[in-house]
C-alpha positions as CSV (number, residue, x, y, z in Angstrom):
1,M,-1.6,-39.7,33.5
2,A,-1.1,-38.6,37.2
3,V,-3.4,-35.2,37.7
4,K,-1.3,-32.2,38.9
5,T,-2.8,-30.8,42.6
6,L,-3.1,-26.9,42.6
7,E,0.2,-26.7,44.3
8,E,2.2,-28.3,41.4
9,I,0.5,-26.3,39.3
10,I,0.8,-23.1,40.5
11,K,4.8,-23.8,41.0
12,E,4.8,-24.7,37.3
13,I,3.1,-21.0,36.8
14,I,5.6,-19.6,39.0
15,S,9.0,-21.2,37.5
16,L,7.4,-20.6,34.0
17,I,7.0,-17.1,34.7
18,E,10.4,-16.5,36.5
19,K,12.2,-17.9,32.8
20,N,10.2,-15.3,31.4
21,R,11.5,-12.8,33.7
22,E,15.2,-14.0,33.8
23,E,14.9,-14.2,29.5
24,I,13.6,-9.8,30.2
25,F,16.8,-9.3,32.4
26,S,19.0,-11.1,29.7
27,I,17.3,-8.9,27.0
28,A,18.0,-5.8,28.9
29,E,21.4,-6.2,29.8
30,A,22.1,-7.4,26.0
31,T,20.2,-4.2,25.3
32,E,22.8,-2.2,27.8
33,T,25.7,-4.0,26.1
34,E,24.8,-2.9,22.5
35,I,23.7,0.8,23.8
36,K,27.3,1.3,25.5
37,R,29.0,-0.2,22.1
38,L,26.5,2.0,19.6
39,Q,27.3,5.2,22.2
40,Q,31.2,5.1,21.5
41,E,30.4,4.8,18.0
42,V,27.9,7.4,17.7
43,E,30.8,9.6,19.8
44,A,33.1,8.6,17.3
45,V,31.0,9.4,13.8
46,R,30.1,12.9,15.6
47,Q,33.8,13.4,16.0
48,E,34.6,12.8,12.5
49,T,31.9,14.6,11.0
50,L,33.0,17.9,12.8
51,E,36.5,17.1,11.8
52,V,35.1,16.9,8.1
53,I,32.8,19.9,8.3
54,A,35.9,21.8,9.4
55,R,37.8,20.7,6.5
56,V,34.7,21.7,4.1
57,D,35.1,25.4,5.8
58,S,38.8,25.5,5.4
59,L,38.7,23.9,1.9
60,Q,35.9,26.2,0.6
61,K,38.2,29.3,1.4
62,A,41.0,27.6,-0.5
63,E,38.6,27.2,-3.2
64,K,37.1,30.4,-3.5
65,A,40.8,31.8,-3.2
66,A,41.7,29.4,-6.2
67,R,38.2,30.6,-8.3
68,L,39.7,34.5,-8.0
69,R,43.2,33.8,-8.9
70,L,42.0,32.0,-11.8
71,M,39.6,35.4,-12.9
72,E,42.5,37.4,-11.7
73,V,45.1,35.6,-14.0
74,S,42.5,35.0,-16.8
75,A,41.4,38.7,-17.2
76,D,44.9,39.7,-18.1
77,F,47.1,38.4,-20.5
78,R,49.7,41.0,-20.7
79,K,51.1,39.9,-17.0
80,Y,50.3,36.3,-16.7
81,T,51.5,33.6,-19.3
82,E,49.6,30.8,-20.4
83,A,51.5,28.8,-18.4
84,D,50.2,30.9,-15.0
85,I,46.6,30.8,-16.4
86,K,46.9,26.8,-16.9
87,E,48.2,26.4,-13.2
88,A,45.4,28.4,-11.9
89,Y,42.7,26.4,-13.7
90,E,43.9,22.9,-12.8
91,N,44.9,24.1,-9.1
92,A,41.2,26.2,-9.0
93,Q,39.6,23.0,-10.6
94,R,41.5,20.2,-8.4
95,L,39.8,22.7,-5.0
96,Q,36.8,22.4,-6.3
97,L,36.7,18.4,-7.2
98,E,38.5,18.0,-3.6
99,L,35.5,20.4,-2.1
100,A,32.8,18.2,-3.8
101,T,33.7,15.0,-2.4
102,L,34.6,16.2,0.7
103,R,30.7,17.9,0.7
104,E,29.7,14.3,-0.2
105,K,31.2,12.7,2.9
106,E,30.0,15.2,5.1
107,A,26.2,14.3,3.7
108,M,26.7,10.7,4.1
109,L,28.5,11.1,7.7
110,R,25.4,13.1,8.8
111,L,23.2,10.7,7.7
112,R,25.2,7.7,9.0
113,R,25.0,9.5,12.3
114,D,21.4,10.3,12.6
115,D,20.4,6.8,11.7
116,M,22.6,5.8,14.8
117,E,21.4,8.1,17.2
118,R,17.7,7.1,16.0
119,S,18.9,3.8,16.8
120,L,20.5,4.3,19.9
121,K,17.2,5.8,20.8
122,R,14.9,3.0,20.4
123,L,17.4,0.6,22.1
124,V,16.9,2.8,25.0
125,E,13.5,3.0,24.8
126,T,13.7,-1.1,24.7
127,R,15.4,-1.0,27.5
128,Q,13.1,1.2,29.6
129,R,10.4,-1.3,28.3
130,A,12.3,-4.3,29.4
131,T,13.0,-3.2,32.9
132,R,9.4,-1.8,33.7
133,L,8.3,-5.2,32.5
134,A,10.6,-7.2,34.5
135,S,9.4,-5.1,37.4
136,R,5.5,-6.0,36.5
137,I,6.4,-10.1,36.4
138,G,8.0,-9.4,39.5
139,V,4.8,-7.9,41.6
140,I,2.8,-10.9,39.9
141,L,5.5,-13.6,41.3
142,D,5.2,-11.9,44.3
143,Y,1.5,-12.2,44.6
144,L,1.4,-15.5,43.3
145,R,3.8,-16.7,46.6
146,T,1.8,-15.4,49.3
147,D,-1.7,-15.1,48.0
148,F,-2.0,-18.0,46.5
149,Q,-1.6,-20.5,49.0
150,G,-4.4,-22.0,50.9
151,A,-6.7,-21.5,47.4
152,A,-7.8,-25.7,46.9
153,E,-11.3,-24.6,47.8
154,R,-11.2,-22.1,44.3
155,M,-10.2,-25.2,42.5
156,G,-12.5,-24.2,39.8
157,E,-11.4,-20.3,39.4
158,M,-7.8,-21.4,39.9
159,Q,-8.2,-23.6,36.9
160,Q,-9.8,-21.1,34.4
161,W,-7.0,-18.6,35.7
162,Q,-3.9,-20.9,34.6
163,Q,-5.7,-21.9,31.4
164,M,-5.7,-17.9,30.5
165,A,-2.1,-17.4,32.7
166,L,-0.8,-20.3,29.9
167,R,-2.6,-18.8,26.9
168,I,-1.2,-15.0,28.0
169,L,2.3,-16.4,28.4
170,E,1.4,-18.4,24.9
171,A,0.7,-15.2,23.4
172,Q,3.7,-13.4,24.6
173,E,5.9,-15.9,23.4
174,E,4.6,-16.1,20.0
175,E,4.4,-12.4,19.6
176,R,8.2,-12.2,20.2
177,R,8.7,-14.6,17.7
178,R,6.7,-12.6,15.6
179,V,8.4,-9.3,16.3
180,A,12.0,-11.3,16.0
181,R,11.4,-12.4,12.6
182,E,9.7,-9.1,11.3
183,I,12.8,-7.6,12.6
184,H,15.2,-9.7,11.2
185,D,13.7,-10.2,7.9
186,G,12.8,-6.5,7.6
187,P,14.7,-4.3,9.2
188,A,17.9,-6.0,10.2
189,Q,18.5,-7.4,7.0
190,S,18.0,-3.9,5.4
191,M,20.5,-2.2,7.9
192,A,22.8,-4.6,6.7
193,N,22.5,-4.1,3.2
194,V,22.7,-0.2,3.8
195,V,25.6,-1.2,5.7
196,M,27.3,-2.6,2.9
197,R,26.4,0.1,0.5
198,A,27.4,2.5,2.6
199,E,31.3,0.9,2.5
200,F,30.8,0.6,-1.1
201,C,30.2,4.3,-1.7
202,L,33.1,4.9,0.6
203,K,35.2,3.0,-2.1
204,L,33.1,4.5,-4.8
205,L,34.9,8.2,-3.7
206,D,38.2,7.0,-4.6
207,R,37.8,4.7,-7.4
208,D,34.8,5.8,-9.5
209,P,33.1,9.0,-8.3
210,A,30.8,9.4,-11.3
211,K,28.8,5.6,-10.0
212,L,28.4,7.4,-6.7
213,R,25.1,9.2,-7.3
214,G,23.2,6.1,-8.3
215,E,24.7,4.1,-5.6
216,L,23.5,6.8,-2.9
217,L,20.3,6.9,-4.9
218,A,19.7,3.0,-4.2
219,L,21.3,3.7,-0.6
220,Q,18.1,6.4,0.0
221,D,15.5,3.8,-1.5
222,L,16.9,0.9,0.9
223,V,16.5,3.2,4.0
224,R,13.2,4.3,3.0
225,T,11.9,0.8,3.0
226,S,13.7,0.0,6.1
227,L,12.0,2.8,7.7
228,Q,8.7,1.9,6.8
229,D,9.4,-1.8,7.7
230,T,10.2,-0.7,11.1
231,R,6.5,1.9,11.1
232,K,4.5,-0.6,10.4
233,I,6.8,-3.1,13.2
234,I,5.8,-0.3,15.8
235,F,2.1,0.6,14.5
236,D,1.7,-3.7,15.4
237,L,3.4,-3.4,19.0
238,R,1.4,0.1,19.7
239,P,-0.4,2.3,17.3
240,M,1.2,5.5,17.9
241,A,-2.2,7.3,16.9
242,L,-3.9,5.2,19.8
243,D,-2.1,7.2,22.3
244,D,-2.3,10.4,20.6
245,L,-5.6,10.8,19.1
246,G,-7.7,8.5,20.8
247,L,-9.7,5.0,19.9
248,A,-12.1,7.0,16.9
249,A,-8.9,8.6,15.1
250,A,-6.5,5.3,14.9
251,L,-9.6,3.2,14.1
252,K,-10.1,5.2,11.2
253,K,-6.3,5.6,10.4
254,F,-6.1,1.8,10.4
255,V,-9.3,0.6,8.3
256,A,-7.8,3.4,5.8
257,N,-4.3,1.2,5.9
258,Y,-6.4,-2.0,5.6
259,K,-7.9,-0.7,2.6
260,E,-4.6,0.1,0.7
261,Q,-2.8,-2.5,1.8
262,Y,-5.1,-5.4,1.1
263,G,-7.8,-3.8,-1.5
264,L,-10.6,-4.4,0.5
265,P,-13.7,-2.2,0.9
266,V,-14.0,-1.5,4.3
267,E,-17.0,1.1,5.5
268,Y,-15.8,2.8,9.1
269,Q,-18.6,4.3,10.5
270,Y,-18.6,6.2,13.9
271,F,-21.2,7.9,16.2
272,G,-20.7,9.7,19.3
273,P,-19.1,12.7,21.2
274,E,-15.1,13.0,20.5
275,K,-13.9,11.9,23.9
276,R,-11.4,9.9,25.1
277,L,-12.3,6.1,26.6
278,P,-10.4,4.5,29.3
279,P,-7.0,3.5,28.1
280,A,-7.9,-0.1,28.8
281,V,-10.8,0.4,26.6
282,E,-9.1,1.5,24.1
283,V,-6.5,-0.9,23.6
284,A,-9.2,-3.5,23.5
285,L,-11.3,-2.5,21.4
286,F,-8.6,-1.5,18.7
287,R,-7.2,-4.9,18.8
288,I,-10.3,-6.7,18.4
289,V,-11.1,-4.7,15.4
290,Q,-7.6,-5.6,14.2
291,E,-7.7,-9.5,14.8
292,A,-11.6,-9.1,13.2
293,L,-10.5,-7.4,10.0
294,N,-7.1,-10.3,9.9
295,N,-9.6,-12.7,10.1
296,I,-12.0,-11.5,7.3
297,Y,-9.1,-11.1,5.2
298,K,-7.8,-14.7,5.9
299,H,-10.6,-16.6,6.0
300,A,-14.0,-14.8,5.1
301,H,-13.1,-14.5,1.2
302,A,-15.4,-11.0,1.6
303,T,-16.1,-8.4,-0.8
304,S,-16.9,-5.8,1.9
305,A,-16.8,-5.2,5.5
306,L,-18.4,-2.6,8.2
307,V,-16.7,-1.4,11.4
308,K,-18.8,0.8,13.1
309,L,-18.3,2.4,16.6
310,E,-21.0,4.1,18.8
311,V,-19.6,5.5,22.3
312,L,-22.6,6.8,24.3
313,P,-22.4,8.4,27.7
314,A,-21.8,5.6,29.7
315,R,-21.4,2.5,27.0
316,V,-19.4,1.7,24.1
317,N,-20.6,-0.6,21.0
318,L,-18.6,-2.3,18.3
319,V,-19.4,-4.1,15.4
320,V,-18.1,-5.5,12.8
321,R,-19.7,-7.2,9.9
322,D,-18.8,-9.0,6.7
323,N,-20.6,-10.4,3.8
324,G,-17.9,-13.8,3.3
325,R,-18.7,-17.4,3.7
326,G,-19.2,-17.4,7.7
327,F,-18.6,-20.3,9.6
328,D,-19.8,-22.3,12.4
329,V,-19.2,-20.3,15.7
330,E,-19.1,-23.3,18.0
331,K,-17.5,-25.9,15.6
332,V,-14.6,-23.4,15.2
333,L,-14.2,-22.1,19.1
334,K,-14.1,-25.8,19.8
335,D,-11.4,-26.8,17.4
336,P,-8.1,-26.4,18.9
337,E,-6.2,-26.9,15.6
338,R,-8.0,-23.8,13.8
339,K,-7.2,-21.9,17.9
340,G,-10.6,-20.1,17.1
341,Y,-9.5,-17.9,14.7
342,G,-8.6,-15.5,17.1
343,L,-12.1,-15.7,18.3
344,L,-11.0,-16.8,22.1
345,G,-8.6,-13.9,22.5
346,I,-11.0,-11.4,21.5
347,R,-13.6,-13.5,24.1
348,E,-11.2,-13.1,26.5
349,R,-10.6,-9.3,26.2
350,V,-14.2,-8.7,26.5
351,Q,-14.0,-10.7,29.6
352,L,-11.5,-8.6,31.0
353,L,-13.6,-5.6,30.6
354,N,-16.5,-7.1,31.9
355,G,-18.1,-6.6,28.2
356,E,-20.4,-8.4,26.3
357,L,-19.4,-10.3,23.0
358,E,-21.7,-12.0,20.5
359,I,-20.6,-13.6,17.3
360,I,-23.5,-14.3,14.8
361,S,-22.2,-16.4,11.6
362,S,-23.3,-19.1,9.7
363,P,-21.8,-21.0,6.6
364,G,-22.6,-18.7,3.6
365,K,-23.8,-15.7,5.8
366,G,-21.1,-13.6,6.5
367,T,-20.2,-12.9,9.9
368,T,-20.9,-10.0,12.2
369,L,-18.8,-9.2,15.7
370,M,-21.2,-7.1,18.3
371,V,-18.9,-6.1,21.5
372,G,-20.8,-4.0,24.5
373,I,-19.1,-2.5,26.9
374,D,-20.1,-0.6,30.1
375,L,-18.0,2.4,30.6
376,T,-19.2,2.9,34.0
377,T,-17.9,0.1,35.3
378,E,-14.3,1.1,33.9
379,E,-14.0,4.5,35.4
380,Q,-14.9,3.3,39.0
């Protein structure tokens, strides 16, 4: 097998990144098309909602007048005949039924409008993220084209960079596939079911209003489930608590959700002042805990675990420990089939922050993962 030159390797990396950028552009264009289509649908639903609201207001007045008329004819048997009373009663009843039906339609339209507006907002945010990502990749490409020439003397460093870049790209592709699968199997399927049930509810308005309540309750449960699935996907992509409250609070919430989801007792300990850390440090440490706890659930067969975060004036220390079956660290890190239980990704995150990583484990004796990061380096 021919050994590739550094120039050939760099060209392949540039070509791969360019393809990824083109794919991101395609996503952005498709999103833009979907945004325009959804904007038209939202406007149509808004207009229909306004029309229904106007009809409800008008029908309310007519229904009120019909009830007053019924009270009037019912109170004076000498002046009004039984036929007059029957006519007034039937008219009031008809208007009440029409008003109830129209109010149900108004409520459904409002729900549909609100859901579409939320979907539109998410699409706009997706387009913005895709645009920003494409721009950043463009900067990376410019850097690759201009600054990597004449770097043959740094072959060892470049080979290491290539391996990391390829792992990053593989991780990006895997993350895209994972998110796509989760969206397809979760919210996308649920939304399709919501549309079908909504259409069925519209038919029930005319054919069998008595069954409408049950279908609406089922529709409500379906939308609630879809919302939970969507929130989980968003949390996996970027926990809101990490941006809003910081690492300590985000880890506390994550550990609580983890215990509830998997039933594994995890103790969370925090030591130090309540202060924000550099964003890169917060994200890296959160992802490390996330990966470590996922490993414990998948591989450790543990009955308890500990997450300890210590924030010092110039340093932050993280410890994740379990009482599981443990493993041979060196063997796992070198096993390409297992991909290091995600430990390679953890190690690379620590290396990018110039931190220290130590993994202590052996078969039958549990695992301890210790990370230390110098904050003074990050603040410079």
